[in-house]
C-alpha positions as CSV (number, residue, x, y, z in Angstrom):
1,M,78.7,137.5,160.5
2,P,80.0,139.6,163.5
3,A,80.6,136.4,165.5
4,A,82.7,134.9,162.6
5,K,84.6,138.2,162.3
6,D,85.4,138.1,166.1
7,H,86.5,134.5,165.8
8,S,88.9,135.4,162.9
9,K,90.3,138.3,164.9
10,N,90.9,136.1,167.9
11,S,92.5,133.4,165.8
12,T,94.9,135.9,164.2
13,K,95.8,137.3,167.7
14,D,96.3,133.8,169.0
15,R,98.6,132.9,166.1
16,I,100.7,136.1,166.8
17,V,101.0,135.2,170.5
18,E,102.0,131.6,169.8
19,A,104.6,132.8,167.3
20,A,105.9,135.2,169.9
21,V,106.2,132.4,172.5
22,Q,108.2,130.3,170.1
23,L,110.6,133.1,169.1
24,F,111.0,134.9,172.4
25,S,111.7,131.6,174.2
26,R,114.3,130.6,171.6
27,Q,116.0,133.9,170.8
28,G,115.2,136.1,173.8
29,F,113.4,139.5,173.8
30,A,116.2,141.5,172.2
31,G,117.0,138.8,169.6
32,S,113.4,138.5,168.3
33,S,112.0,141.1,166.0
34,T,108.3,141.9,165.3
35,H,109.0,141.3,161.6
36,E,110.1,137.7,162.4
37,I,107.1,137.1,164.6
38,A,104.8,138.4,161.9
39,R,106.3,136.1,159.3
40,L,106.0,133.1,161.6
41,A,102.4,133.9,162.4
42,G,101.6,134.4,158.7
43,V,100.5,138.0,159.0
44,S,101.9,141.4,158.2
45,E,103.9,143.4,160.7
46,V,101.2,146.1,160.6
47,T,98.7,143.5,161.8
48,V,101.0,142.6,164.7
49,F,101.1,146.3,165.8
50,R,97.4,146.6,165.4
51,H,96.9,143.9,168.1
52,F,100.0,144.9,170.2
53,P,101.2,148.5,169.9
54,R,104.5,147.8,171.5
55,K,106.9,144.8,171.4
56,K,106.8,144.6,175.2
57,D,103.0,144.3,175.1
58,L,103.4,141.2,172.8
59,F,106.1,139.7,175.1
60,W,103.8,140.0,178.2
61,A,100.9,138.5,176.3
62,A,103.2,135.6,175.3
63,T,104.4,135.2,178.8
64,E,100.9,135.3,180.3
65,S,99.7,132.6,177.8
66,R,102.1,130.2,179.4
67,L,101.9,131.3,183.0
68,R,98.1,130.6,182.9
69,R,99.0,126.9,182.8
70,L,100.8,127.1,186.2
71,R,98.1,126.3,188.8
72,I,97.4,124.1,191.7
73,S,94.7,121.5,191.2
74,K,91.7,121.8,193.5
75,E,92.5,118.4,194.9
76,L,96.1,119.3,195.9
77,L,95.0,122.6,197.3
78,R,92.4,120.8,199.5
79,R,95.1,118.4,200.7
80,L,97.4,121.3,201.7
81,E,94.6,123.2,203.4
82,A,93.7,120.0,205.3
83,D,97.4,119.8,206.6
84,E,97.9,116.4,205.0
85,S,101.1,114.6,206.2
86,P,104.2,116.0,204.4
87,R,105.0,112.4,203.5
88,T,102.3,112.6,200.8
89,A,101.6,116.3,200.4
90,L,105.2,117.3,199.6
91,P,105.5,114.8,196.7
92,G,102.2,116.2,195.4
93,V,103.7,119.7,195.3
94,V,106.9,118.4,193.7
95,A,105.0,116.4,191.1
96,L,103.1,119.5,190.0
97,L,106.3,121.5,189.5
98,V,108.1,118.7,187.7
99,E,105.3,117.9,185.4
100,T,104.6,121.6,184.7
101,F,108.2,122.6,183.9
102,H,109.0,119.4,182.1
103,N,106.0,119.8,179.8
104,Q,106.2,123.6,179.5
105,P,109.8,124.5,178.7
106,E,108.8,127.8,177.1
107,M,107.3,128.9,180.4
108,V,110.7,128.5,182.1
109,R,112.5,130.4,179.4
110,L,109.9,133.2,179.4
111,L,110.2,133.5,183.2
112,Y,114.0,133.9,182.9
113,L,113.5,136.6,180.3
114,S,110.9,138.5,182.3
115,L,113.3,138.6,185.3
116,F,116.6,139.3,183.5
117,E,115.7,141.1,180.3
118,L,112.5,142.9,181.2
119,E,112.6,143.2,185.0
120,H,110.6,146.5,184.7
121,G,107.0,145.5,184.5
122,A,107.6,141.9,185.4
123,E,106.4,142.1,189.0
124,R,102.8,142.8,188.2
125,I,102.5,139.9,185.7
126,L,104.5,137.4,187.8
127,R,102.6,138.3,191.0
128,K,99.3,137.6,189.3
129,Y,100.2,134.1,188.4
130,L,102.9,132.9,190.8
131,V,101.3,134.1,194.1
132,P,98.3,131.7,193.8
133,F,100.7,128.8,193.6
134,F,103.3,130.1,196.1
135,Q,101.1,131.3,198.9
136,P,99.3,128.0,199.7
137,V,102.7,126.1,199.8
138,R,104.2,128.9,202.0
139,E,101.3,128.8,204.4
140,Y,101.4,124.9,204.5
141,F,105.1,125.0,205.4
142,S,104.4,127.7,208.1
143,R,101.7,125.5,209.7
144,C,104.0,122.4,209.6
145,A,106.7,124.4,211.4
146,S,104.3,125.7,214.0
147,K,103.2,122.1,214.8
148,G,106.8,120.9,215.1
149,V,106.5,118.7,212.0
150,A,108.9,120.7,209.9
151,R,112.0,122.7,210.8
152,D,111.5,126.2,212.1
153,L,112.6,127.8,208.8
154,D,111.3,130.9,207.0
155,P,108.4,129.4,205.1
156,S,108.7,131.9,202.3
157,I,112.3,131.1,201.7
158,A,111.6,127.3,201.9
159,A,108.7,127.5,199.4
160,L,110.7,129.7,197.0
161,A,113.8,127.5,197.3
162,L,111.7,124.4,196.5
163,M,110.3,126.0,193.4
164,T,113.5,127.6,192.1
165,S,115.6,124.5,192.7
166,I,113.5,122.4,190.4
167,V,113.3,125.1,187.8
168,A,117.1,125.8,187.9
169,H,118.0,122.1,188.0
170,H,116.1,121.4,184.8
171,G,117.9,124.3,183.1
172,L,121.4,124.0,184.6
173,Y,122.1,120.3,185.2
174,R,123.6,119.6,181.8
175,V,125.6,122.9,181.9
176,V,127.1,122.3,185.4
177,T,127.7,118.5,185.3
178,N,128.3,118.0,181.5
179,E,126.0,115.0,181.7
180,G,122.8,114.1,180.0
181,A,119.3,114.0,181.5
182,S,119.5,113.5,185.3
183,Y,116.4,111.3,185.6
184,A,114.9,108.7,183.2
185,S,111.3,110.0,183.8
186,T,109.3,112.6,185.5
187,D,108.3,110.0,188.1
188,D,112.0,109.4,188.9
189,A,112.6,113.2,189.1
190,T,109.6,113.6,191.4
191,T,110.8,110.9,193.8
192,A,114.4,112.3,194.0
193,Y,113.3,116.0,194.5
194,A,110.6,115.0,197.1
195,E,113.1,112.8,199.0
196,F,115.7,115.6,199.1
197,W,113.2,118.3,200.3
198,F,111.5,116.0,202.7
199,K,114.9,115.4,204.4
200,A,115.8,119.1,204.3
201,L,112.5,120.4,205.7
202,M,111.3,117.8,208.2
203,S,112.3,118.1,211.8
204,E,113.7,115.3,213.9
205,P,110.8,113.9,216.0
206,S,111.0,112.8,219.5
207,A,110.9,109.1,220.4
208,S,107.3,109.4,221.5
209,T,106.0,111.0,218.2
210,T,103.2,109.0,216.7
211,D,101.6,109.2,213.3
212,T,98.3,109.0,211.5
213,C,97.6,109.6,207.8
214,H,96.9,113.2,208.5
215,G,99.2,113.7,211.5
216,A,102.8,114.0,212.3
217,L,105.6,111.6,211.2
218,Q,106.2,108.2,212.7
219,N,109.7,107.3,214.1
220,N,112.4,108.8,211.9
221,P,111.0,110.5,208.8
222,Q,114.3,110.2,207.0
223,E,114.3,106.4,207.5
224,L,110.7,106.1,206.5
225,W,111.2,108.1,203.3
226,A,114.4,106.3,202.4
227,R,112.7,102.9,202.4
228,P,112.7,101.0,199.1
229,Q,110.0,102.2,196.7
230,A,108.0,98.9,196.9
231,T,107.9,99.2,200.7
232,R,106.7,102.8,200.6
233,Q,104.0,101.8,198.2
234,S,102.7,99.1,200.5
235,H,102.3,101.6,203.4
236,D,98.7,102.4,204.3
237,C,99.2,106.2,203.7
238,S,101.2,105.9,200.5
239,Q,98.8,107.0,197.8
240,S,100.5,108.0,194.6
241,P,101.2,111.8,194.6
242,I,101.0,111.9,190.9
243,L,97.7,110.0,190.6
244,A,96.3,112.1,193.4
245,L,97.5,115.3,192.0
246,G,95.0,115.8,189.2
247,T,94.7,118.7,186.8
248,E,92.2,121.5,186.2
């Protein structure tokens, strides 16, 4: 009986959190009332406050429920730590971001709200979930720069710019261009973003630069990356970043 009671309690709490995700992401923090959230969850407003004494507590619970889904797979983390060639590692990072933000639009909206409507208190929550993703990418860029594979840029700015450009592009493309979806599929989006950031971050190698699958870049990286897709797929090192990405 106690176990069944706990399950019912958790189920009610989960329904409240999910209702909060839907309303907060659509209407914002100020535009969503606990009364509306209770009605959508099928409970009384008193029940909402029993689980979440303050509206902000409910918002952070809703935000955390989505941020938990942002994570680097063990396979991709291993590839970054092994200093895999940017030619395949960078598309892996981009694929993770594109897939995550494409499939989790509520996450992006809740991130916006946490930064612009509830900036007080946001740092602790965002640090908990964003740092585990951000730090491995930042450290990878730093090592690439120290080896001369990437441009000597601030790795924190580079990693943050990569992340935010993809998030902002998904949200602002239609507004700025007055056009429909920019890419036909997430694979097309991944290819375009990866090509852009590869060209932006990679340094110009000398004529004597050589390459292995886990080494520096061969000849001109821009020329190699710009080859037709069929040619890139036939290259010995060209494993699919999306297939290799994996999920946890």
